[in-house]
TORNUMAR-112241 format. One record per residue (C-alpha): residue number from 1; x, y, z. Coordinates in nm, 3 decimals, always signed. Each point is the difference from the previous one (the first is absolute). Layout:
<recs>
REC   nr       px       py       pz
REC  NUM        X        Y        Z
...
</recs>
This chain:
<recs>
REC   nr       px       py       pz
REC    1   +2.040   -0.283   +1.886
REC    2   -0.334   -0.174   -0.055
REC    3   -0.150   -0.076   -0.342
REC    4   -0.285   +0.253   +0.031
REC    5   +0.244   +0.283   +0.066
REC    6   +0.200   -0.093   -0.311
REC    7   -0.321   -0.008   -0.206
REC    8   -0.093   +0.346   +0.127
REC    9   +0.348   +0.128   -0.092
REC   10   -0.033   -0.122   -0.358
REC   11   -0.354   +0.138   -0.027
REC   12   +0.104   +0.342   +0.128
REC   13   +0.293   +0.013   -0.244
REC   14   -0.239   -0.064   -0.292
REC   15   -0.176   +0.332   +0.068
REC   16   +0.300   +0.177   -0.155
REC   17   -0.115   -0.133   -0.340
REC   18   -0.358   +0.127   +0.029
REC   19   -0.054   +0.312   -0.210
REC   20   -0.260   +0.265   +0.073
REC   21   -0.322   +0.001   -0.205
REC   22   +0.040   -0.360   -0.117
REC   23   -0.201   -0.317   +0.045
REC   24   +0.207   -0.262   +0.183
REC   25   -0.016   -0.372   -0.072
REC   26   -0.024   -0.194   +0.326
REC   27   +0.042   -0.376   +0.044
REC   28   -0.104   -0.213   +0.295
REC   29   +0.144   -0.180   +0.298
REC   30   +0.146   +0.080   +0.340
REC   31   +0.284   +0.222   -0.128
REC   32   -0.239   +0.188   -0.228
REC   33   -0.229   +0.057   +0.299
REC   34   +0.291   +0.191   +0.155
REC   35   +0.037   +0.197   -0.325
REC   36   -0.370   +0.090   -0.001
REC   37   +0.035   +0.132   +0.356
REC   38   +0.297   +0.211   -0.112
REC   39   -0.181   +0.114   -0.317
REC   40   -0.277   +0.137   +0.219
REC   41   +0.238   +0.280   +0.103
REC   42   +0.004   +0.111   -0.367
REC   43   -0.370   -0.039   -0.075
REC   44   -0.047   +0.370   -0.073
REC   45   +0.293   +0.003   -0.246
REC   46   -0.107   -0.290   -0.227
REC   47   -0.306   -0.051   -0.220
REC   48   -0.065   -0.350   +0.133
REC   49   +0.096   -0.363   -0.049
REC   50   -0.076   -0.315   -0.200
REC   51   +0.001   -0.304   +0.228
REC   52   +0.081   -0.362   -0.083
REC   53   -0.240   -0.150   +0.257
REC   54   -0.331   +0.077   +0.166
REC   55   +0.174   +0.001   +0.338
REC   56   +0.247   +0.267   -0.115
REC   57   -0.292   +0.202   -0.138
REC   58   -0.162   -0.003   +0.343
REC   59   +0.322   +0.110   +0.174
REC   60   +0.055   +0.282   -0.250
REC   61   -0.353   +0.130   +0.051
REC   62   +0.051   -0.008   +0.378
REC   63   +0.300   +0.227   -0.055
REC   64   -0.221   +0.240   -0.197
REC   65   +0.166   -0.084   -0.332
REC   66   -0.223   -0.016   -0.309
REC   67   +0.005   -0.342   -0.170
REC   68   -0.013   -0.025   -0.379
REC   69   -0.063   -0.307   -0.216
REC   70   +0.277   -0.129   -0.226
REC   71   -0.243   +0.076   -0.282
REC   72   +0.004   +0.369   +0.095
REC   73   +0.369   +0.052   -0.081
REC   74   +0.217   -0.047   -0.308
REC   75   +0.323   -0.021   +0.201
REC   76   +0.142   +0.047   +0.349
REC   77   +0.316   +0.183   +0.099
REC   78   +0.093   -0.265   +0.259
REC   79   -0.125   -0.328   +0.141
REC   80   +0.104   -0.095   +0.353
REC   81   -0.034   -0.360   +0.113
REC   82   +0.167   -0.261   +0.218
REC   83   +0.124   -0.349   -0.087
REC   84   +0.027   -0.343   +0.155
REC   85   +0.342   -0.048   -0.160
REC   86   +0.225   +0.224   -0.210
REC   87   +0.318   -0.102   -0.182
REC   88   +0.307   +0.210   -0.098
REC   89   -0.156   +0.065   -0.344
REC   90   -0.298   +0.170   +0.174
REC   91   -0.231   -0.285   -0.106
REC   92   -0.253   -0.110   +0.260
REC   93   -0.240   -0.261   +0.127
REC   94   -0.325   +0.155   +0.115
REC   95   -0.346   -0.123   +0.088
REC   96   +0.020   -0.099   +0.365
REC   97   -0.307   +0.217   +0.049
REC   98   -0.173   -0.141   -0.311
REC   99   -0.003   +0.337   -0.183
REC  100   +0.255   -0.093   -0.268
REC  101   -0.219   +0.052   -0.306
REC  102   -0.113   +0.349   +0.097
REC  103   +0.357   +0.080   +0.107
REC  104   +0.124   -0.090   -0.350
REC  105   -0.272   +0.213   -0.157
REC  106   +0.087   +0.311   +0.202
REC  107   +0.375   -0.059   -0.035
REC  108   -0.044   -0.011   -0.379
REC  109   -0.146   +0.352   +0.011
REC  110   +0.299   +0.146   +0.182
REC  111   +0.301   +0.179   -0.145
REC  112   +0.200   -0.097   +0.311
REC  113   -0.049   -0.305   +0.226
REC  114   +0.133   +0.049   +0.353
REC  115   +0.020   -0.317   +0.209
REC  116   +0.015   +0.045   +0.377
REC  117   +0.116   -0.294   +0.214
REC  118   +0.178   -0.087   +0.320
REC  119   +0.336   -0.175   -0.033
REC  120   -0.148   -0.348   +0.062
REC  121   -0.156   +0.009   -0.350
REC  122   +0.332   +0.011   -0.188
REC  123   +0.101   -0.328   -0.170
REC  124   +0.247   -0.108   -0.267
REC  125   -0.246   -0.237   -0.174
REC  126   -0.377   +0.048   -0.009
REC  127   -0.190   -0.286   +0.161
REC  128   +0.269   -0.051   +0.266
REC  129   -0.212   +0.095   +0.301
REC  130   -0.353   +0.060   -0.128
REC  131   -0.249   -0.208   -0.196
REC  132   -0.105   +0.139   -0.337
REC  133   -0.367   +0.108   -0.003
REC  134   -0.200   -0.070   -0.316
REC  135   -0.349   +0.146   -0.046
REC  136   -0.228   -0.250   -0.172
REC  137   -0.355   -0.006   -0.139
REC  138   -0.185   -0.232   +0.244
REC  139   -0.114   -0.256   -0.260
REC  140   +0.362   -0.047   -0.115
REC  141   +0.153   -0.056   +0.343
REC  142   +0.070   -0.374   -0.035
REC  143   +0.132   +0.010   -0.356
REC  144   +0.225   +0.297   +0.078
REC  145   +0.130   -0.185   +0.308
REC  146   +0.090   -0.301   -0.218
REC  147   +0.187   +0.227   -0.242
REC  148   +0.191   +0.160   +0.288
REC  149   +0.102   -0.345   +0.123
REC  150   +0.121   -0.085   -0.352
REC  151   +0.215   +0.315   +0.010
REC  152   +0.164   -0.122   +0.322
REC  153   -0.203   +0.189   +0.258
REC  154   -0.204   -0.113   +0.301
REC  155   -0.325   +0.200   -0.009
REC  156   -0.223   +0.042   +0.303
REC  157   -0.349   +0.147   -0.010
REC  158   -0.023   +0.306   +0.226
REC  159   -0.307   -0.103   +0.197
REC  160   -0.269   +0.257   +0.070
REC  161   +0.154   +0.273   -0.218
REC  162   -0.191   +0.165   -0.283
REC  163   +0.173   +0.285   -0.184
REC  164   -0.160   +0.339   -0.064
REC  165   -0.063   -0.138   -0.351
REC  166   -0.190   -0.307   +0.127
REC  167   +0.278   -0.249   -0.072
REC  168   +0.210   -0.244   +0.207
REC  169   +0.370   -0.018   +0.083
REC  170   +0.239   -0.293   -0.041
REC  171   +0.325   +0.043   +0.194
REC  172   +0.280   -0.184   -0.180
REC  173   +0.286   -0.133   +0.211
REC  174   +0.336   -0.141   -0.115
REC  175   +0.043   +0.238   -0.293
REC  176   +0.353   +0.141   -0.019
REC  177   -0.058   +0.265   -0.264
REC  178   +0.330   +0.035   -0.188
REC  179   -0.153   +0.181   -0.300
REC  180   -0.286   +0.212   +0.137
REC  181   -0.097   +0.159   -0.333
REC  182   -0.044   -0.336   -0.177
REC  183   -0.177   -0.157   +0.299
REC  184   -0.242   +0.293   +0.023
REC  185   -0.087   -0.037   -0.370
REC  186   -0.033   -0.379   +0.021
REC  187   -0.237   +0.008   +0.295
REC  188   -0.212   +0.279   -0.145
REC  189   -0.054   -0.213   -0.312
REC  190   -0.158   -0.285   +0.197
REC  191   -0.374   -0.010   -0.071
REC  192   -0.191   +0.108   +0.310
REC  193   +0.282   +0.206   +0.150
REC  194   -0.095   +0.366   +0.043
REC  195   +0.354   +0.096   +0.094
REC  196   +0.285   -0.114   +0.221
REC  197   +0.195   +0.178   +0.271
REC  198   +0.329   +0.040   -0.190
REC  199   +0.058   +0.368   -0.074
REC  200   +0.286   -0.025   -0.251
REC  201   -0.148   +0.130   -0.326
REC  202   -0.076   +0.315   +0.203
REC  203   +0.270   +0.003   +0.264
REC  204   +0.048   +0.282   +0.250
REC  205   +0.195   +0.310   -0.099
REC  206   +0.100   +0.085   +0.355
REC  207   +0.022   -0.219   +0.311
REC  208   -0.014   +0.166   +0.341
REC  209   +0.115   -0.238   +0.272
REC  210   -0.063   +0.067   +0.367
REC  211   +0.305   -0.122   +0.193
REC  212   +0.124   +0.028   +0.360
REC  213   +0.231   +0.277   -0.130
REC  214   -0.277   +0.201   -0.167
REC  215   -0.161   -0.013   -0.343
REC  216   +0.219   -0.107   -0.293
REC  217   -0.089   +0.103   -0.356
REC  218   +0.091   -0.229   -0.293
REC  219   -0.042   +0.163   -0.341
</recs>
């Protein structure tokens, strides 16, 4: 079974958690694009969505789903998003699409975080297969990079990428993240860092994994 089919499986399974007359938190990325397509079949049953990226906003509107700002809501019933890596503790690395800051903001509004992935995203230790994205204020790029090197990482500037917030991304290689909570806090305390792509302080509540044998739910 190909990767896209597994992503679609996980996305379809997430619809079971969408309640009528609610506003749904929606992340970004290729698996979330599949979820937005699936959510379009329920557009007349929900009030709308809060999106974590401008691209997701556009896709939701194309489906006829009303898009709300995060400032319009006090909480969300669920937030559905993908991940670049997820460990057995339901902690994640995200930010391959450079939407990590807005994803953290919308995730923080949600009572339940549902992470949808294909089986290739499962790892034992975060940082094993994917570089850690760090969103940085442009004027602080060099000094943040030096700090990341001091912490044992190998940062690379993601050329030509500007986030929806007007910032830049440093992708940090060679981090094996044994204590994701502490690493997330440490990196977020570096001057000039907006946020980093470790989602450990707000881990997922439910992981839905698309596999060759169908979708698997980890609660």
